[in-house]
C-alpha positions as a printed Julia matrix, in Angstrom:
139×3 Matrix{Float64}:
 -21.87  15.25  -70.09
 -21.25  13.71  -73.52
 -23.93  11.35  -74.69
 -24.32   9.43  -77.97
 -25.42  11.71  -80.78
 -25.0   14.92  -78.75
 -21.93  16.09  -80.65
 -19.94  16.38  -77.41
 -16.87  14.28  -76.58
 -14.61  13.86  -73.58
 -11.24  15.57  -73.78
  -8.74  12.78  -74.64
  -6.14  14.09  -72.15
  -8.21  15.51  -69.32
 -11.19  13.28  -68.74
 -12.91  11.38  -65.94
 -10.94   8.19  -66.71
  -7.57   9.95  -66.38
  -7.97  12.75  -63.82
  -9.6   12.46  -60.39
 -12.72  14.46  -59.65
 -12.15  17.81  -57.96
 -13.43  18.06  -54.38
 -16.76  19.79  -53.95
 -16.47  23.39  -52.71
 -17.46  24.05  -49.1
 -20.51  26.08  -50.13
 -21.91  23.09  -52.01
 -21.6   20.55  -49.23
 -24.77  20.33  -47.16
 -23.85  19.73  -43.52
 -25.38  16.8   -41.72
 -28.1   17.87  -39.31
 -26.78  18.39  -35.82
 -27.98  15.94  -33.29
 -29.46  17.27  -30.1
 -26.78  17.75  -27.48
 -26.33  14.76  -25.24
 -25.39  15.29  -21.67
 -23.32  18.16  -20.41
 -19.67  18.98  -20.97
 -18.77  17.88  -17.44
 -18.75  19.43  -14.01
 -15.97  20.88  -11.93
 -14.98  18.67   -9.03
 -15.79  21.35   -6.45
 -19.39  21.72   -7.63
 -21.35  24.81   -8.56
 -23.75  26.96   -6.63
 -27.39  26.71   -7.69
 -27.08  30.23   -9.14
 -23.98  29.39  -11.19
 -25.52  26.17  -12.48
 -28.7   28.0   -13.49
 -26.66  30.74  -15.21
 -24.62  28.19  -17.19
 -27.73  26.19  -18.1
 -29.61  29.29  -19.26
 -26.64  30.54  -21.29
 -26.18  27.17  -23.01
 -29.88  26.96  -23.86
 -29.9   30.5   -25.25
 -26.82  29.8   -27.38
 -28.02  26.44  -28.7
 -31.56  27.64  -29.44
 -30.55  30.97  -30.99
 -32.73  31.79  -34.02
 -31.36  32.16  -37.54
 -29.11  35.16  -37.9
 -28.79  35.66  -34.15
 -26.35  32.88  -33.29
 -23.21  34.98  -33.05
 -24.87  37.87  -31.18
 -26.4   35.43  -28.7
 -23.1   33.62  -28.19
 -21.29  36.92  -27.63
 -23.89  38.21  -25.18
 -24.02  35.03  -23.13
 -20.22  34.64  -23.18
 -19.77  38.2   -21.89
 -22.33  37.65  -19.13
 -20.71  34.41  -18.0
 -17.28  36.03  -18.17
 -18.48  38.7   -15.75
 -19.8   36.01  -13.4
 -16.56  34.02  -13.66
 -14.63  37.23  -12.96
 -16.23  37.39   -9.52
 -15.36  33.76   -8.82
 -18.97  32.62   -9.23
 -17.98  29.99  -11.82
 -14.56  28.41  -12.37
 -13.09  30.23  -15.38
 -11.81  27.16  -17.23
 -15.07  25.26  -16.74
 -17.17  28.23  -17.93
 -14.96  28.64  -21.03
 -15.18  24.91  -21.9
 -18.95  24.99  -21.41
 -19.29  27.98  -23.75
 -17.21  26.28  -26.42
 -19.3   23.13  -26.05
 -22.52  25.14  -26.49
 -21.06  27.01  -29.49
 -20.44  23.7   -31.24
 -24.1   22.68  -30.72
 -25.5   25.68  -32.63
 -27.69  24.77  -35.6
 -26.81  25.87  -39.14
 -29.85  27.42  -40.77
 -28.23  28.2   -44.13
 -26.51  25.29  -45.9
 -24.52  27.82  -47.96
 -23.12  29.41  -44.79
 -22.86  26.7   -42.14
 -22.39  27.8   -38.55
 -18.84  27.37  -37.37
 -17.77  28.86  -34.07
 -14.62  30.84  -34.65
 -11.45  31.03  -32.65
 -12.7   34.39  -31.39
 -15.79  32.81  -29.79
 -14.37  33.31  -26.3
 -13.24  36.94  -26.78
 -16.46  38.32  -25.21
 -15.94  35.93  -22.3
 -12.45  37.38  -21.78
 -13.93  40.91  -21.94
 -16.4   39.92  -19.23
 -13.57  38.59  -17.06
 -11.99  42.05  -17.18
 -15.3   43.61  -16.02
 -16.53  41.34  -13.21
 -19.98  41.8   -11.72
 -20.3   43.66   -8.48
 -20.93  41.22   -5.67
 -23.85  42.12   -3.42
 -23.16  41.24    0.18
 -26.1   41.57    2.37
């Protein structure tokens, strides 16, 4: 930045008084810290079994609390597992998918240069699990 006696001057045609500042690049912007999740994403009107509720709760906790560098692998693993459960009818598919997306948006960014952003493919493992439902034990 030019200062008196430094020998530097502002360009007379392209300077801070004439041109607007360029936006900061994404890698420079430090994301605001995520607040702890409040509440749950909602419940289906028909209710969940105790097993399904525990499975959803565990999956959300695992996803949200995933350590640095393990967020995507954890999300994929939990999404696949819940997809398999939803494939058997143990959890309503739409509700399980919305819950996974909610949890994915709660994940903490550990590296300000590479903030966590769930991608559009976040539910692909869930869809894979739907195609391979768990075997139901009847006994």
